[in-house]
N, CA and C atoms as a LAMMPS dump frame, in Angstrom:
ITEM: TIMESTEP
0
ITEM: NUMBER OF ATOMS
438
ITEM: BOX BOUNDS ff ff ff
-5.0000000000000000e+02 5.0000000000000000e+02
-5.0000000000000000e+02 5.0000000000000000e+02
-5.0000000000000000e+02 5.0000000000000000e+02
ITEM: ATOMS id mol type element x y z
1 1 1 N -150.294 -30.164 323.666
2 1 2 C -151.378 -31.183 323.843
3 1 3 C -151.929 -30.608 325.419
4 2 1 N -151.283 -29.937 326.172
5 2 2 C -152.129 -29.805 327.338
6 2 3 C -153.368 -29.353 327.064
7 3 1 N -153.179 -28.28 326.303
8 3 2 C -154.764 -27.537 326.274
9 3 3 C -155.839 -28.158 326.001
10 4 1 N -155.243 -29.104 324.362
11 4 2 C -156.422 -29.798 324.646
12 4 3 C -157.3 -30.814 325.71
13 5 1 N -155.608 -31.705 326.079
14 5 2 C -156.562 -32.534 327.55
15 5 3 C -157.62 -31.468 328.138
16 6 1 N -157.335 -30.037 328.444
17 6 2 C -157.457 -29.469 329.608
18 6 3 C -159.225 -29.528 329.301
19 7 1 N -158.89 -29.019 327.738
20 7 2 C -160.693 -28.805 327.098
21 7 3 C -161.207 -30.136 327.617
22 8 1 N -160.719 -31.551 326.807
23 8 2 C -161.414 -32.346 327.024
24 8 3 C -162.048 -32.603 328.285
25 9 1 N -161.114 -32.462 329.672
26 9 2 C -161.082 -32.33 330.833
27 9 3 C -162.678 -31.724 330.928
28 10 1 N -162.733 -30.552 330.779
29 10 2 C -163.752 -29.69 330.974
30 10 3 C -165.361 -30.251 330.24
31 11 1 N -164.985 -30.662 329.07
32 11 2 C -166.292 -31.183 328.523
33 11 3 C -166.919 -32.38 329.209
34 12 1 N -165.381 -33.352 329.541
35 12 2 C -166.114 -34.572 330.525
36 12 3 C -167.032 -33.907 331.498
37 13 1 N -166.479 -32.503 332.247
38 13 2 C -167.031 -32.301 333.333
39 13 3 C -169.025 -31.827 333.352
40 14 1 N -168.683 -31.106 331.953
41 14 2 C -169.892 -30.431 331.606
42 14 3 C -170.857 -31.349 330.796
43 15 1 N -170.442 -32.835 330.762
44 15 2 C -171.137 -34.041 330.288
45 15 3 C -171.723 -34.221 331.365
46 16 1 N -170.876 -34.94 332.461
47 16 2 C -171.239 -35.379 333.769
48 16 3 C -171.854 -34.24 334.439
49 17 1 N -172.041 -33.148 334.527
50 17 2 C -172.93 -32.149 335.446
51 17 3 C -173.967 -32.044 334.61
52 18 1 N -174.7 -32.368 333.407
53 18 2 C -175.533 -32.178 332.782
54 18 3 C -176.21 -33.789 333.059
55 19 1 N -175.53 -34.817 332.959
56 19 2 C -175.933 -36.231 333.614
57 19 3 C -176.428 -36.004 334.885
58 20 1 N -176.009 -35.212 335.755
59 20 2 C -176.791 -35.337 337.135
60 20 3 C -177.467 -34.702 337.289
61 21 1 N -177.521 -33.479 336.805
62 21 2 C -178.678 -32.486 336.547
63 21 3 C -180.241 -32.897 335.683
64 22 1 N -179.891 -33.87 335.275
65 22 2 C -180.819 -34.942 334.608
66 22 3 C -181.085 -35.679 335.625
67 23 1 N -180.307 -36.299 336.23
68 23 2 C -180.78 -37.036 337.445
69 23 3 C -181.739 -36.873 338.41
70 24 1 N -181.639 -35.327 338.595
71 24 2 C -182.346 -34.747 339.574
72 24 3 C -183.648 -33.809 339.438
73 25 1 N -183.057 -33.729 338.394
74 25 2 C -184.498 -32.589 337.356
75 25 3 C -185.585 -33.552 336.679
76 26 1 N -185.374 -35.043 336.275
77 26 2 C -186.238 -35.989 336.013
78 26 3 C -186.598 -35.328 334.516
79 27 1 N -187.625 -36.234 333.329
80 27 2 C -187.507 -36.358 332.142
81 27 3 C -188.122 -34.533 332.316
82 28 1 N -188.498 -34.216 332.873
83 28 2 C -189.107 -32.648 332.135
84 28 3 C -188.098 -31.831 331.738
85 29 1 N -187.186 -31.775 332.32
86 29 2 C -186.07 -30.824 332.172
87 29 3 C -184.88 -31.088 330.989
88 30 1 N -185.161 -33.164 330.39
89 30 2 C -183.558 -33.365 330.215
90 30 3 C -183.565 -32.538 328.115
91 31 1 N -184.235 -32.429 327.912
92 31 2 C -184.892 -31.64 326.438
93 31 3 C -183.606 -30.424 326.616
94 32 1 N -184.411 -29.327 327.965
95 32 2 C -183.245 -28.455 327.741
96 32 3 C -181.367 -28.512 328.412
97 33 1 N -181.412 -29.553 328.779
98 33 2 C -180.709 -29.771 329.068
99 33 3 C -179.306 -30.775 328.254
100 34 1 N -180.365 -31.069 327.175
101 34 2 C -179.539 -31.637 326.293
102 34 3 C -179.172 -30.694 325.12
103 35 1 N -180.125 -29.712 324.828
104 35 2 C -179.797 -28.716 324.33
105 35 3 C -178.709 -27.739 325.008
106 36 1 N -178.735 -27.488 326.241
107 36 2 C -177.207 -26.885 326.699
108 36 3 C -176.487 -27.48 326.624
109 37 1 N -175.924 -28.537 326.63
110 37 2 C -174.824 -29.344 326.87
111 37 3 C -174.726 -29.244 325.025
112 38 1 N -175.263 -29.564 323.929
113 38 2 C -174.75 -29.9 322.978
114 38 3 C -174.453 -27.895 322.653
115 39 1 N -175.182 -26.995 322.642
116 39 2 C -174.912 -25.898 322.229
117 39 3 C -173.474 -25.779 322.9
118 40 1 N -172.65 -25.95 324.315
119 40 2 C -171.769 -26.132 324.471
120 40 3 C -170.777 -26.837 323.817
121 41 1 N -170.759 -28.377 323.13
122 41 2 C -170.332 -28.657 322.644
123 41 3 C -170.387 -28.311 321.051
124 42 1 N -171.16 -27.822 320.274
125 42 2 C -171.127 -26.78 319.312
126 42 3 C -169.972 -25.526 319.133
127 43 1 N -170.018 -25.1 320.175
128 43 2 C -169.27 -23.851 320.674
129 43 3 C -167.712 -24.399 320.174
130 44 1 N -167.511 -25.483 321.138
131 44 2 C -166.323 -25.843 321.366
132 44 3 C -165.658 -26.306 319.778
133 45 1 N -166.426 -26.786 319.021
134 45 2 C -166.107 -27.274 317.828
135 45 3 C -166.08 -26.296 317.197
136 46 1 N -166.846 -25.065 317.087
137 46 2 C -166.965 -23.993 316.514
138 46 3 C -165.554 -23.273 316.574
139 47 1 N -165.191 -22.787 317.575
140 47 2 C -163.712 -22.421 318.189
141 47 3 C -162.384 -23.442 317.826
142 48 1 N -162.732 -24.737 317.826
143 48 2 C -161.633 -25.617 316.855
144 48 3 C -161.238 -25.254 315.471
145 49 1 N -162.817 -25.028 314.852
146 49 2 C -162.764 -24.898 313.357
147 49 3 C -162.211 -23.705 313.035
148 50 1 N -162.126 -22.618 314.13
149 50 2 C -162.071 -21.57 313.654
150 50 3 C -160.946 -21.175 313.727
151 51 1 N -160.087 -21.307 314.894
152 51 2 C -158.487 -21.61 315.316
153 51 3 C -158.079 -22.556 313.937
154 52 1 N -158.236 -23.117 313.245
155 52 2 C -157.652 -24.45 312.306
156 52 3 C -158.005 -23.027 311.318
157 53 1 N -159.034 -22.715 310.663
158 53 2 C -158.797 -21.821 309.739
159 53 3 C -158.42 -20.393 309.564
160 54 1 N -157.994 -19.93 311.242
161 54 2 C -157.202 -19.042 310.793
162 54 3 C -155.569 -19.221 310.782
163 55 1 N -155.107 -20.889 311.419
164 55 2 C -153.695 -20.833 311.277
165 55 3 C -153.555 -21.623 309.898
166 56 1 N -154.552 -22.308 308.685
167 56 2 C -154.195 -22.383 307.719
168 56 3 C -154.236 -20.773 306.823
169 57 1 N -155.152 -20.165 306.984
170 57 2 C -154.79 -19.059 306.54
171 57 3 C -153.623 -18.381 306.476
172 58 1 N -153.081 -18.578 307.463
173 58 2 C -151.576 -17.792 308.084
174 58 3 C -150.631 -18.436 307.384
175 59 1 N -150.916 -20.14 307.404
176 59 2 C -149.831 -20.437 306.785
177 59 3 C -150.117 -20.159 305.129
178 60 1 N -151.097 -20.344 304.736
179 60 2 C -151.386 -19.767 303.442
180 60 3 C -150.549 -18.371 302.603
181 61 1 N -151.169 -17.566 303.823
182 61 2 C -150.649 -15.821 303.322
183 61 3 C -149.172 -15.989 303.308
184 62 1 N -148.458 -17.052 304.469
185 62 2 C -146.506 -17.196 304.778
186 62 3 C -146.191 -17.706 303.031
187 63 1 N -147.172 -18.703 302.706
188 63 2 C -146.566 -19.311 301.606
189 63 3 C -146.62 -18.611 300.368
190 64 1 N -147.653 -17.867 300.345
191 64 2 C -148.056 -16.763 299.408
192 64 3 C -147.105 -15.446 299.048
193 65 1 N -146.327 -15.261 300.306
194 65 2 C -145.44 -13.929 300.166
195 65 3 C -144.356 -14.569 300.128
196 66 1 N -143.892 -15.987 300.125
197 66 2 C -142.586 -16.338 299.901
198 66 3 C -142.659 -16.932 298.721
199 67 1 N -143.616 -16.565 297.818
200 67 2 C -143.911 -17.128 296.348
201 67 3 C -144.24 -18.198 295.972
202 68 1 N -144.573 -19.344 296.962
203 68 2 C -144.887 -20.383 296.447
204 68 3 C -145.795 -20.808 295.624
205 69 1 N -146.72 -21.805 295.162
206 69 2 C -147.755 -22.045 294.202
207 69 3 C -149.109 -22.535 295.477
208 70 1 N -148.665 -23.613 296.613
209 70 2 C -149.69 -23.698 297.409
210 70 3 C -149.183 -24.619 298.701
211 71 1 N -149.914 -24.228 299.803
212 71 2 C -149.187 -24.368 300.831
213 71 3 C -149.158 -26.35 301.248
214 72 1 N -148.367 -26.608 301.505
215 72 2 C -148.146 -27.881 302.061
216 72 3 C -148.885 -28.794 302.698
217 73 1 N -149.995 -29.577 302.494
218 73 2 C -150.406 -30.564 303.947
219 73 3 C -150.195 -30.302 304.608
220 74 1 N -151.27 -29.923 305.522
221 74 2 C -150.924 -30.194 307.346
222 74 3 C -151.118 -31.239 308.296
223 75 1 N -152.037 -32.16 307.378
224 75 2 C -152.704 -33.093 307.957
225 75 3 C -151.724 -34.573 307.506
226 76 1 N -151.591 -35.276 309.085
227 76 2 C -150.464 -36.196 308.842
228 76 3 C -151.927 -37.298 309.469
229 77 1 N -151.336 -38.529 308.904
230 77 2 C -151.91 -39.929 309.326
231 77 3 C -152.406 -39.861 311.025
232 78 1 N -151.553 -39.359 311.923
233 78 2 C -151.599 -38.914 312.84
234 78 3 C -153.09 -38.221 313.237
235 79 1 N -152.992 -37.494 312.648
236 79 2 C -154.116 -35.778 312.922
237 79 3 C -155.376 -36.778 312.648
238 80 1 N -155.577 -37.76 310.776
239 80 2 C -156.486 -38.206 310.441
240 80 3 C -156.93 -39.228 311.77
241 81 1 N -156.287 -40.607 311.962
242 81 2 C -156.257 -41.157 313.031
243 81 3 C -156.894 -40.703 314.325
244 82 1 N -156.132 -39.681 314.937
245 82 2 C -156.963 -38.765 316.088
246 82 3 C -158.339 -38.34 316.098
247 83 1 N -158.368 -37.534 314.511
248 83 2 C -159.423 -37.241 314.565
249 83 3 C -160.843 -38.19 314.484
250 84 1 N -160.483 -39.352 314.421
251 84 2 C -161.525 -40.717 313.628
252 84 3 C -161.665 -40.867 315.483
253 85 1 N -160.822 -41.628 316.002
254 85 2 C -160.662 -41.638 317.118
255 85 3 C -161.704 -40.992 318.603
256 86 1 N -161.237 -39.864 317.851
257 86 2 C -162.005 -38.67 319.064
258 86 3 C -163.718 -38.507 318.627
259 87 1 N -163.769 -38.697 317.44
260 87 2 C -165.315 -38.795 317.169
261 87 3 C -166.128 -39.725 317.807
262 88 1 N -165.234 -41.188 317.427
263 88 2 C -165.903 -42.526 317.839
264 88 3 C -166.637 -41.932 319.414
265 89 1 N -165.05 -41.359 320.277
266 89 2 C -165.254 -41.09 321.651
267 89 3 C -166.533 -40.349 322.331
268 90 1 N -166.37 -39.108 321.591
269 90 2 C -167.287 -38.066 321.494
270 90 3 C -169.038 -39.095 321.043
271 91 1 N -168.793 -39.653 320.055
272 91 2 C -170.644 -40.589 319.533
273 91 3 C -170.809 -41.176 320.863
274 92 1 N -170.125 -42.336 321.89
275 92 2 C -170.875 -42.689 322.429
276 92 3 C -171.965 -41.949 323.497
277 93 1 N -171.15 -40.643 324.501
278 93 2 C -172.045 -40.078 325.079
279 93 3 C -173.479 -39.655 323.783
280 94 1 N -173.071 -38.939 322.877
281 94 2 C -173.831 -38.374 322.331
282 94 3 C -175.177 -39.629 321.717
283 95 1 N -174.324 -40.489 321.544
284 95 2 C -175.357 -41.369 320.864
285 95 3 C -176.787 -42.205 321.997
286 96 1 N -176.387 -41.986 323.609
287 96 2 C -176.838 -42.347 324.704
288 96 3 C -177.7 -41.015 324.997
289 97 1 N -177.507 -39.995 324.762
290 97 2 C -178.23 -38.55 324.75
291 97 3 C -179.485 -38.594 323.575
292 98 1 N -178.865 -38.886 322.425
293 98 2 C -179.933 -38.474 321.607
294 98 3 C -180.848 -39.697 321.72
295 99 1 N -180.216 -40.711 322.02
296 99 2 C -181.46 -41.953 321.737
297 99 3 C -182.254 -42.334 323.15
298 100 1 N -181.559 -41.505 324.585
299 100 2 C -182.184 -41.127 325.253
300 100 3 C -183.613 -40.204 325.16
301 101 1 N -183.64 -38.974 324.49
302 101 2 C -184.056 -38.723 324.64
303 101 3 C -185.506 -38.506 323.746
304 102 1 N -184.738 -39.237 322.464
305 102 2 C -186.067 -39.066 321.209
306 102 3 C -185.843 -40.619 320.397
307 103 1 N -185.354 -41.417 321.394
308 103 2 C -185.362 -42.241 320.599
309 103 3 C -184.5 -42.545 319.866
310 104 1 N -185.643 -43.991 318.949
311 104 2 C -184.496 -44.068 317.374
312 104 3 C -184.285 -43.154 316.583
313 105 1 N -185.414 -41.969 316.995
314 105 2 C -184.814 -40.987 315.186
315 105 3 C -183.761 -40.319 315.865
316 106 1 N -183.51 -39.916 317.533
317 106 2 C -182.851 -38.84 318.368
318 106 3 C -181.311 -39.319 317.803
319 107 1 N -181.388 -40.951 317.353
320 107 2 C -180.076 -42.127 317.383
321 107 3 C -179.737 -41.226 316.255
322 108 1 N -180.599 -41.568 315.43
323 108 2 C -180.256 -41.367 313.943
324 108 3 C -180.138 -39.944 313.524
325 109 1 N -180.104 -39.083 313.958
326 109 2 C -179.988 -37.763 313.895
327 109 3 C -178.581 -37.418 314.455
328 110 1 N -178.577 -38.411 315.785
329 110 2 C -176.82 -38.082 316.098
330 110 3 C -176.253 -38.693 314.926
331 111 1 N -176.511 -40.077 314.876
332 111 2 C -175.251 -40.19 313.785
333 111 3 C -175.092 -39.882 312.436
334 112 1 N -176.147 -39.208 311.853
335 112 2 C -175.975 -38.291 310.615
336 112 3 C -175.184 -36.877 310.879
337 113 1 N -175.232 -36.597 311.935
338 113 2 C -174.252 -35.356 312.63
339 113 3 C -172.67 -36.116 312.617
340 114 1 N -172.406 -37.227 313.126
341 114 2 C -171.5 -37.529 313.392
342 114 3 C -170.882 -38.192 312.111
343 115 1 N -171.691 -38.625 311.058
344 115 2 C -170.956 -39.124 309.46
345 115 3 C -170.828 -37.896 309.242
346 116 1 N -171.615 -36.67 309.132
347 116 2 C -171.377 -35.085 308.485
348 116 3 C -170.48 -34.759 309.015
349 117 1 N -169.85 -34.632 310.345
350 117 2 C -168.503 -34.316 310.52
351 117 3 C -167.509 -34.638 309.618
352 118 1 N -167.753 -36.279 309.907
353 118 2 C -166.331 -37.168 309.166
354 118 3 C -166.275 -36.518 308.194
355 119 1 N -167.771 -36.404 307.318
356 119 2 C -167.818 -36.667 305.521
357 119 3 C -166.558 -35.259 305.388
358 120 1 N -167.03 -34.06 306.318
359 120 2 C -166.483 -32.764 306.277
360 120 3 C -164.999 -32.929 306.439
361 121 1 N -164.615 -33.639 307.44
362 121 2 C -163.257 -34.219 307.128
363 121 3 C -162.142 -34.266 306.343
364 122 1 N -163.094 -35.497 305.779
365 122 2 C -162.359 -36.438 304.653
366 122 3 C -162.328 -35.47 303.624
367 123 1 N -163.44 -34.507 303.059
368 123 2 C -163.436 -33.286 301.8
369 123 3 C -162.062 -32.29 302.105
370 124 1 N -162.074 -31.917 303.769
371 124 2 C -161.323 -31.311 303.883
372 124 3 C -160.097 -31.55 303.325
373 125 1 N -159.288 -32.703 303.889
374 125 2 C -158.533 -33.372 304.014
375 125 3 C -157.851 -34.299 302.438
376 126 1 N -159.309 -34.353 301.658
377 126 2 C -158.842 -34.696 300.191
378 126 3 C -159.91 -33.872 299.4
379 127 1 N -159.28 -32.699 299.08
380 127 2 C -160.312 -31.818 298.25
381 127 3 C -161.213 -32.573 296.88
382 128 1 N -160.288 -33.326 296.092
383 128 2 C -160.873 -33.856 294.703
384 128 3 C -161.896 -35.313 295.362
385 129 1 N -162.19 -35.437 296.591
386 129 2 C -163.167 -36.628 297.078
387 129 3 C -164.156 -37.004 296.163
388 130 1 N -164.46 -35.926 296.162
389 130 2 C -165.806 -36.001 295.659
390 130 3 C -166.354 -35.985 294.198
391 131 1 N -164.935 -35.611 293.516
392 131 2 C -165.497 -35.145 292.093
393 131 3 C -165.098 -36.534 290.967
394 132 1 N -165.338 -37.645 291.252
395 132 2 C -165.644 -38.679 290.927
396 132 3 C -164.726 -39.486 291.433
397 133 1 N -165.226 -40.885 291.453
398 133 2 C -164.67 -42.485 291.828
399 133 3 C -163.466 -42.663 290.776
400 134 1 N -163.744 -42.259 289.529
401 134 2 C -162.65 -42.829 288.686
402 134 3 C -162.444 -41.917 287.15
403 135 1 N -161.329 -41.52 287.29
404 135 2 C -161.381 -40.577 286.031
405 135 3 C -160.668 -41.331 284.939
406 136 1 N -160.94 -41.714 284.018
407 136 2 C -160.433 -42.737 282.978
408 136 3 C -159.604 -41.406 281.986
409 137 1 N -158.403 -41.944 281.383
410 137 2 C -157.647 -41.243 280.724
411 137 3 C -157.866 -41.416 279.366
412 138 1 N -157.384 -41.559 278.179
413 138 2 C -157.68 -41.979 277.066
414 138 3 C -156.877 -43.049 276.835
415 139 1 N -155.532 -43.44 277.551
416 139 2 C -155.27 -44.466 277.628
417 139 3 C -155.799 -45.688 278.406
418 140 1 N -156.935 -45.543 279.583
419 140 2 C -157.61 -46.344 279.788
420 140 3 C -158.713 -46.559 279.253
421 141 1 N -159.02 -46.096 278.403
422 141 2 C -159.909 -46.197 277.212
423 141 3 C -159.437 -47.311 276.009
424 142 1 N -158.53 -46.893 276.115
425 142 2 C -157.325 -47.904 274.578
426 142 3 C -157.894 -49.258 275.001
427 143 1 N -156.811 -49.268 276.375
428 143 2 C -156.592 -50.675 277.598
429 143 3 C -157.876 -51.405 277.607
430 144 1 N -158.806 -50.914 278.214
431 144 2 C -159.866 -51.69 278.004
432 144 3 C -160.378 -51.918 276.823
433 145 1 N -160.193 -51.502 275.664
434 145 2 C -161.243 -52.195 274.061
435 145 3 C -160.318 -52.89 273.708
436 146 1 N -158.643 -53.186 274.528
437 146 2 C -158.035 -54.441 273.329
438 146 3 C -159.168 -55.777 274.078
């Protein structure tokens, strides 16, 4: 977990440097600074997703090599809870930046992205999430007719 702490510290330093540069350079460079910071955040997310996908692929290959049908789920409640907390913590500066740069529309775009990331995470951890809110079996239909 120390690697994650180091990455968080690095990202926090990047955010502080971006905010300081914005103070020094003024409004004219704000958009470019935000774009640069967001590119670094995107790279960080892409790297994390790539590492996770590689790990899952390796786990699936190991399970397939052992002859099992499907891999065990790797997400625990702690991982899901931690993801939610990290999302909210990152949402604070991103909301400030988005709202500061583009007003309400920037804030809305920021939150659409945040919600999108969480929906992708929910679907990833619950593959049948959008397949239907409730599937009724023939037993359910019989019970409703009584």
